[in-house]
SETOR-572617 format. One record per residue (C-alpha): x, z, y. Coordinates in pm, whole numbers, plus 32768, in hexadecimal, padded with zeros to 4 digits. Example, Ala and Ser with C-alpha at 12.3 -4.5 7.8 and 13.67 -1.06 7.14 Angstrom:
# SETOR-572617
- 84CE;830C;7E3E $
- 8557;82CA;7F96 $
END
This chain:
# SETOR-572617
- 2F37;DA29;4DD1 $
- 2EE7;D990;4F12 $
- 2D7A;D9AC;4F28 $
- 2DC2;DB1D;4F10 $
- 2EAE;DB12;5055 $
- 2DB5;DA4C;5106 $
- 2C9E;DB39;50D0 $
- 2D7E;DC58;5112 $
- 2E09;DBB0;526B $
- 2C7C;DB54;52DF $
- 2C15;DCE1;523F $
- 2D43;DD72;532A $
- 2CF0;DC8B;545D $
- 2B60;DCA5;5427 $
- 2BBF;DE31;5457 $
- 2CC7;DE1E;5560 $
- 2BE3;DD5C;5633 $
- 2AD4;DE29;5606 $
- 2B9E;DF84;5648 $
- 2C3B;DED8;577A $
- 2AEA;DEC7;5829 $
- 2A87;E021;57FB $
- 2A78;E0EF;5932 $
- 2B88;E225;58E2 $
- 2CC7;E1EE;58BE $
- 2D31;E275;576B $
- 2C63;E15C;56DF $
- 2CF0;E049;57B0 $
- 2E6C;E0D3;5741 $
- 2DF2;E0D0;55A1 $
- 2D50;DF52;55FD $
- 2EA2;DECF;56BE $
- 2F4D;DF82;556F $
- 2E78;DEC5;5489 $
- 2EAF;DD8A;5542 $
- 301B;DD87;553C $
- 2FF3;DDD1;53CC $
- 2F24;DC9D;53CE $
- 3019;DBCF;5465 $
- 3151;DC49;5386 $
- 3054;DBC9;5249 $
- 301B;DA81;52FC $
- 31B0;DA53;5344 $
- 31F9;DAC0;51F1 $
- 3119;D9B5;5130 $
- 3197;D8AE;520C $
- 32C6;D8A3;514D $
- 31F1;D84E;502B $
- 31C3;D938;4F15 $
- 32F0;D90F;4DDB $
- 32F5;D9E4;4CC0 $
- 3477;DA0A;4C0B $
- 34EC;D95C;4D54 $
- 3677;D962;4D32 $
- 3752;D9C9;4E6F $
- 37D0;D89D;4F3D $
- 3929;D870;4E93 $
- 3982;D6FD;4E47 $
- 382B;D668;4E91 $
- 37B6;D5E1;4D75 $
- 366D;D62A;4CFC $
- 3556;D70B;4D42 $
- 35C3;D842;4E39 $
- 34F8;D901;4F53 $
- 34F5;D8C7;50A2 $
- 35C1;D99E;513F $
- 350D;D98C;52B6 $
- 33E0;DA3B;527F $
- 345B;DB3B;521F $
- 354B;DB5B;5353 $
- 341B;DB34;5439 $
- 3356;DC39;5386 $
- 347E;DD18;5375 $
- 3463;DCC1;5505 $
- 331C;DCFA;553E $
- 331E;DE4D;5486 $
- 33FF;DECD;5563 $
- 3366;DE2A;56B5 $
- 3206;DEC1;563B $
- 3289;E022;55E9 $
- 3331;E005;575A $
- 31CC;DF9E;57D0 $
- 30F3;E09E;5722 $
- 31E2;E1A4;57BC $
- 31D5;E119;5901 $
- 301F;E11D;58F9 $
- 302C;E271;5878 $
- 3122;E313;597F $
- 304E;E22C;5A85 $
- 2EDD;E2D1;59EF $
- 2F66;E422;59F0 $
- 2FDD;E3E1;5B48 $
- 2E71;E341;5BB2 $
- 2DCB;E48D;5B0A $
- 2EAF;E572;5BE6 $
- 2E8E;E4C3;5CFF $
- 2D13;E473;5D0C $
- 2C7A;E583;5C32 $
- 2BCA;E48E;5B2E $
- 2C31;E3BC;5A33 $
- 2B46;E2A3;5A7F $
- 2BED;E142;5A93 $
- 2B4B;E114;5C04 $
- 2BA0;E280;5C98 $
- 2A21;E2AD;5CF4 $
- 298B;E3DB;5C5E $
- 285D;E3DC;5B5B $
- 2754;E44B;5C96 $
- 280E;E353;5D7C $
- 27AF;E248;5CA4 $
- 264F;E2D1;5C8C $
- 262B;E2D3;5DED $
- 26AF;E168;5E15 $
- 25B2;E0D3;5D3C $
- 248D;E15E;5E0F $
END
């Protein structure tokens, strides 16, 4: 189970980093979202993966740690707010500049600057 979490976290991180480095705003927003999912999986796995863990009531036996669950819940809320802010920022940049490139320049302008 731990290897599945590690592989999934690694794949989400790699895909998120690749999409974040793209030149358009939509892949950047999707990449940031994938990176936040990878962080959520990482935080959740830090608590230790237990099966059939009891709720912490009297402190006896094997129980599930509630701290990583609370951290993941907080990270989900922060990730949703960050994604909403990035989408609104991308829409505003598209409206002001007329294109959706991250650097704000059009394709023709980039071709002229390379010559």
